[in-house]
N, C-alpha and C positions, 0 to 999 in steps of 0.2 A: 489554425487554432481550433483547441479541441471543445467538440460541443458539450452545452452543458448535459450534465443527465438530467432528466424529464423527472417531475416530481412524483411522489408516489405518495400513497393514503399515507405514512409515516414521515414525510419531510414536509408536507404542507398543514398548516390547519386544517382541521375536519370541516367536512360539508356540512351545514343546515341541513335538517329535512324539517320543516311545519306538517305537525301532522292532519292538521284540517280540521274539519267539523268533526266533534266526536259521536254524532248520531249519524254519519256519512261511511263510506268506504274505506276512506283516507288512513287513520289510526290502524284499521282492520291490516290493510294491505301491507303497511310498516311490520306489523307484529307478525303475519303469516311468511314475510320474508327474513325476516330476522331467524324464525325457527325453524326455516330451510336453510341459513347460514349465508344467505346472499349480500349480508350486510357485515358480515365478520370482518373483513379485511378492507374496506371499502371507506375507513375512514368517518364515518359519518354522527352527527350526535341530535338525537331528535329534540324540536322545539315544543311540550305539549304540556300534559298533565298526567304524570306518572299512575295514579290513582285509576284514571280511564286505560291506560295503557295495561296496567294490573288486571283489572276489573276485564278487558277485551279478551286476553290473555286465558281468562277463565271462560269465557263465553265459548271462545273459540278450540278451546279444550289443548293449546298449544304452550311449552315448557321454554320461556324466555327470561332469561335474568334481566333484571332492571336496574342499571345502577344511575341514582341521581347525581347531577353536579351541578354544584353552586357555577361553576362557567364552564364554558365550551371546552374540550379535550379530546385527545386522541381515543377512538373506540376502544375498548377492550373485547379481548377475543371472547366470541361466544355470549354475548349477549347486547342489550342497546343501552346507550349512553344516553341520557333523558338530562335537558335543562329544564326542570319543573317548574311550570308557572305558578301550579298551586290554586288555581280557578275553581276545578271541577271535582268533586268526588266520583265515587262508584256511585252514590246515591242519585247524582246529579244525570248518571248515564242514560241517555233514551235512542235507543238503537234503531234507526230509520224513523225517528219523528225530528219535523220542524222545532225547534228550540231555542228561544231565546240567548239563552245562557251558554249554549255550546256556540250558536253564533259568535256571540263578544269575544267568548274566547279565541275562538280560531281568529280573529283580528289579534288578538294581543301576540299569539304564538308570530305572526306576521312582524309584527312590530319588533319585537324583541329579535328575531334572529336577522332585520331589516338593519337594525341598528349595529350586531355584532357584526354583521360582515362588512357596515363601513367602517368598524374601529380594527378591523382585520383580524379578527378574532374566530370568525370561521371564512373559508374558500369561497363559499358563496352560500343560493340561498334555493333549495329545492322544495316547490309548495304543494302538499298536497291539498285538497278541493275544499274548496269553501261555498256554503251555501247562501247565496246573495238573500235571498228573502230572509231566511235566519237572520243573517248578521244586518239587514237593514232596519230586523225589529228594536234593535239599539240603535243602528245607525244608520238615519233613513237617507245619508249621504250616500252610504256605500256605494260603489258602482262596481268596483270588482278589484283583484290583485295587482294588476295592474299599476292601475290609477294609484292604488295606495300606497306600493312601493316607489312608484316614480312622486309621489306627493313626499313622502320619506325621506327620499334622495334629492329632493329639489331639484329633481332631472324634468325638464319642458319640454327635449325633442324624443319622445320614447317613441317604442311600436312594436306589437306585437307578433314573434315569427312562430310559424309552423313548420315541422322538418321531420319527415319521415328518414332521416338520415342518406336522402338520394336528392332530395328535392326540399327548397325551402320559399315560403309564402309568408309573404308580410302585407301589412294593411294599414292602410290610410286611416280607415276608421275601424272601429270596433263595436263596443257597447253603448250604441244609441240607437236612435229609430232609423228608418229608411231617409226618409226626409231631409233628417239631418246629415247622415252621412252624405249626401248630395252636395248639403251645403258645404259640408268640411272640404271637398274635391276644390282645393286650392294650388297652383302652382308649389307656393313656398314649401304647403306642406307633402305634396306630393314628391318636391325635390327631396325631402329629409328624409323622407321613408327611402329613396332610394340609395342616398348614401348611408344609411342605416344599414342598411340590408347589404350592400357592397361593402364598407369596413365589415362587419361581421363574417363575411364569406371569406375576406380576403387573410383571416386565421389560418385558413384549410387549402384557399387558390389563388393564385397569383391574380389572376383577370377574372372575375366570376362574369357569367353570362344572365342579365338580369332583364325580363321581360317584362314590360308595365302593361296592365289590362286597360281598358278603356271603360269607362263608368257607363257607358250608355251601350243598347244591344249594335253590336256591329262597327264598335269604337266610333259610334256615331253616323256611319255609312254618308262621310264627307258633309256633315252639317244634317241630313235626313232627319235625324233623330236624335236631336239635342247640339249644342253648342260646346257641352264644358269639354269634352274632348280634344278639341281644338284649341278651344280660350284657356284651359290649364293642364293639361296630361302633358300634351305635346312639347309645351315649351319648357316644362321639367324636365323631360326627356333631352332635348336638346340641351340645357344647359348643364345636365350629368354629364353628357356626351366630352363637352366643351372643360368638363373636369374630370375627363381621362375615365369616365367609367362606360365599359359596355354594357348601355341601356338599349333598349328598343321600343319599339312600340307607337302610339297605343294600338294593343293587343285586342282583339274581340275575345272575348271572356269562354266563348263556348268553344273554341279551339285551344286556346293556348295552353292549356294541360296536356293535351293529345300530344302536342307538339313538345313539351318539357319531359313527359314519362317515355312516349313511343319513339318520339325521332329523336330524344337527345339533344335538344338547342338550345336550354336553359337551366341554369344552374337555380334562378329565383324568378319567382313570379312575385312582383307588388301588385295588390290586388286592391280596389277601393275603397271596400266595403266588407263587411264581418261575414256575411253568406258567401259572397263569392269567391273567400277563400276557404272559410271554414269548411262549406256543402262536399267538394273534392277533396279538398285532402283527409277529410275523415270517411270518405269513401277509400281512398285510398292507404289509409295507415291508422283506422281507426285505433286498433291497439297497439300501434309504435310510435304515433305523433307522440312529438315531443313541443312544448309551448315556453319558447324563450322571450324575456322582454329585452329588447334592444335600445339604446341609448341610457341606460344607468352604468352608473358609476363602480356596481357590482354584476356579480355571476348572478342569475335568477334564472332558472327552469321551472317547471312544470309538467305533471301528466297531463296529459290532454282529454280528460274526463269531469264529468261532477261528481255529485257527492251518492249520486247512486243511491235515496233512499231506499228505493223497491229491494234491494236486494243487499244492502248493509248488514253485516256482521252474522251472515249467512254462510260464509266460506264459498261464496259463489265468484265472489269479484275475480276480473281479470288483475293479475300481481305482477306482471312485467312491466305495466308503465312505470313504476317507480324503477325498474332499472334502467329503461331507457333514458327515463328524464337525471338521473342520476350520473348516466354516465357521458351525457350530453354535458351537464355543470361540469364534471371532471375533464373533459375534452379542453372545453373554454378555459377551464386552468391551467392548462398546461399540461396534465399528469396522463396524455392518454394514448394508447396505443391502439393498432387496429384502425378502422375506416375514420375517415377525416367528416364522417357525420354528412350536412348537408355541404352538397360539392365535392362528393368524393372523388371528385374527374381530378386525377394526378396535376399536381400544378407546375 
């Protein structure tokens, strides 16, 4: 049987990029990469405000033709296609400032792009950073991109994955207090995250090697430092193994990253809470890390950094983060050549 040709930017729907909070580095990065020609053949459509992008191009002194679309379409050569939500004007642009209107608009960009992805009008969604504090000024219940998109999709079993192209890290919990995070370490939730991790990496690997961290120091040290690992983490690992997943642990969190990176023992690490996974991954790949939401009916990736108000619109922001997030989204959509990303080991 003849293998199907991989999708290209011209054969699939465009990839949505939400421009993020207008006060931050998100739209700046989009403009600078467009001006450098990096998005020309990527099949990208930006969801945001055309007036902010035009004003930002003047601030940055870059020449980026902007074409406003009523609906998503394939990108045009040499410019930016924009689904213009018409929420902010040039006068509303507050570079580097916490602004309620910018925070509210950033939420709407994500909502529209997500709905278009669910309708099949875009191949997936790549999100540039929102500022939680700014968005909460108009929506006090807002927690983060992941929770917002999961709610719009009606997805109940989701988790955040960080990847640098060699190692994937997923989380049992993310945006909550440490006290609450410990309460969320329950066998059914740990098993969900193990399964979501394994299913995603099976797009690239035949049998991913999944290490599962303990929640306590030394993974509980046989009950000396708490019972959560024996009561909840270990049973989830045992069940995952019965379901054919190559899962192991609970592993002490202070050694498992070394074993994964320097001994090549694992393709993924399941972490119990936000900082257990984020801290080492940002040390390993602060500029190349990609945030992926697992468990959605759509593809969603994001840059792994925030709005960086302190350097926004000064031309100092690192721009390669968008390339990594876009590339991983395209690979998940089936249009990739090159390394398989997280789990680049041959299947």
